[in-house]
Each structure stands twice: as structure tokens, then as C-alpha cells.
C-alpha positions as CSV (number, residue, x, y, z in Angstrom):
1,X,-89.2,-46.5,-34.5
2,X,-92.7,-46.9,-36.4
3,X,-91.5,-50.0,-37.7
4,X,-90.8,-51.7,-34.7
5,X,-94.0,-50.4,-32.9
6,X,-96.1,-51.6,-35.8
7,X,-94.1,-55.1,-35.8
8,X,-94.6,-55.4,-31.9
9,X,-98.3,-54.5,-32.3
10,X,-98.7,-57.3,-35.2
11,X,-96.9,-60.1,-33.1
12,X,-98.6,-59.2,-30.1
13,X,-102.2,-59.7,-32.2
14,X,-100.8,-63.1,-33.6
15,X,-100.0,-64.4,-30.1
16,X,-103.4,-63.1,-29.0
17,X,-105.2,-65.0,-31.9
18,X,-102.7,-68.1,-31.5
19,X,-103.9,-68.5,-27.6
20,X,-107.7,-68.1,-28.7
21,X,-107.1,-70.8,-31.6
22,X,-105.5,-73.3,-28.8
23,X,-108.3,-72.5,-26.4
24,X,-110.5,-73.2,-29.0
25,X,-108.8,-76.5,-29.8
26,X,-108.2,-75.8,-33.5
27,X,-104.4,-77.4,-33.3
28,X,-101.1,-75.8,-33.1
29,X,-100.8,-75.5,-36.8
30,X,-104.2,-74.4,-37.7
31,X,-104.1,-71.9,-34.8
32,X,-100.9,-70.3,-36.0
33,X,-101.8,-70.2,-39.6
34,X,-105.3,-68.6,-38.5
35,X,-103.6,-66.2,-36.3
36,X,-101.3,-64.7,-38.6
37,X,-104.2,-64.2,-41.3
38,X,-106.2,-62.5,-38.5
39,X,-103.4,-60.2,-37.4
40,X,-102.6,-59.4,-40.9
41,X,-106.2,-58.5,-41.3
42,X,-107.0,-56.5,-38.6
43,X,-103.5,-54.3,-38.9
44,X,-104.4,-53.8,-42.3
45,X,-108.0,-52.8,-41.7
46,X,-107.6,-50.9,-38.4
47,X,-104.1,-49.5,-38.5
48,X,-103.2,-47.8,-41.8
49,X,-101.6,-45.0,-40.3
50,X,-99.3,-46.7,-38.3
51,X,-98.6,-49.4,-41.1
52,X,-97.6,-45.9,-43.6
53,X,-95.6,-44.7,-41.2
54,X,-93.6,-48.0,-41.0
55,X,-93.3,-48.0,-44.6
56,X,-92.3,-44.5,-45.0
57,X,-89.3,-45.6,-42.1
58,X,-88.5,-48.6,-44.1
59,X,-88.3,-46.6,-47.3
60,X,-86.0,-43.9,-46.1
61,X,-83.8,-46.3,-44.5
62,X,-83.2,-48.3,-47.5
63,X,-83.3,-45.4,-50.1
64,X,-80.4,-45.2,-52.5
65,X,-80.1,-41.4,-51.3
66,X,-79.6,-42.1,-47.8
67,X,-76.0,-42.8,-46.9
68,X,-75.1,-46.0,-44.8
69,X,-75.3,-46.0,-41.3
70,X,-71.9,-47.1,-39.8
71,X,-71.5,-48.6,-36.0
72,X,-69.0,-47.7,-33.5
73,X,-66.6,-50.5,-34.8
74,X,-66.7,-49.7,-38.4
75,X,-65.8,-45.7,-37.6
76,X,-63.0,-47.1,-35.0
77,X,-61.8,-49.5,-38.1
78,X,-61.8,-46.6,-40.3
79,X,-59.9,-44.1,-38.3
80,X,-57.4,-46.7,-37.4
81,X,-56.9,-47.4,-41.3
82,X,-56.4,-43.7,-41.9
83,X,-53.8,-43.1,-39.2
84,X,-51.8,-45.8,-40.3
85,X,-52.2,-44.6,-44.0
86,X,-51.2,-40.9,-42.8
87,X,-48.2,-42.3,-40.7
88,X,-46.7,-44.2,-43.9
89,X,-47.7,-42.5,-47.0
90,X,-45.2,-44.5,-49.0
91,X,-47.2,-47.9,-48.5
92,X,-50.0,-49.0,-51.1
93,X,-52.4,-51.6,-51.1
94,X,-53.2,-53.3,-54.2
95,X,-56.5,-55.1,-53.8
96,X,-56.5,-56.5,-57.7
97,X,-53.0,-58.7,-57.0
98,X,-53.4,-62.3,-56.2
99,X,-51.6,-63.5,-53.2
100,X,-48.2,-65.3,-53.8
101,X,-48.3,-69.1,-53.6
102,X,-45.4,-70.8,-51.9
């Protein structure tokens, strides 16, 4: 959640700086570049705690120790496969075998 808050803050700052740049007639491209740089600088200098919390959240999400998260569809598919396997224990799947050519 901290990642999304930090991202929303940074995007909001980009939008504000972009509007100010367009208002000052810097041009669209220069306004975009300046707004991105200024938003990065402001969040880097003044929002360290929020940035660190976002980094910790991302680190824990993509750590090798964290088990992969599975959505509802994946869990349903896994349950269906398990029930089919339990109902037909004599059927095996050889994933390494090449399909027959006709």
C-alpha cells in the first residue's frame, strides 16, 4: 500500500509541475521533462520515510523468501486439477514427451 501512495504522490507532483510548465509556456516536451525531474527531486528530498516504506514493501513482495501469491482463478484451476487427479489416479502426464505428428 505504501508503494501505491508514494506512486500517487509522485504522479500528482508530476501533473502539478507539468501544468505549471505549460502555463509558463515551456512547451509540452520540456514541461514533461522538467516536471518529472522536479517531482523526483521533491519526493527524494522531502518524503524519505514514504519512499523507504515503499521500498521495503517492494522488497518483501519480490523476495525469494516470500511465496508467490495466487489469484482466485489459479486456486480454482489447481483444485480442479487435484480433483481430476484424485478421481483418475492411473492417468499420468508426461510433460517432456513430444506430441505425435499426424
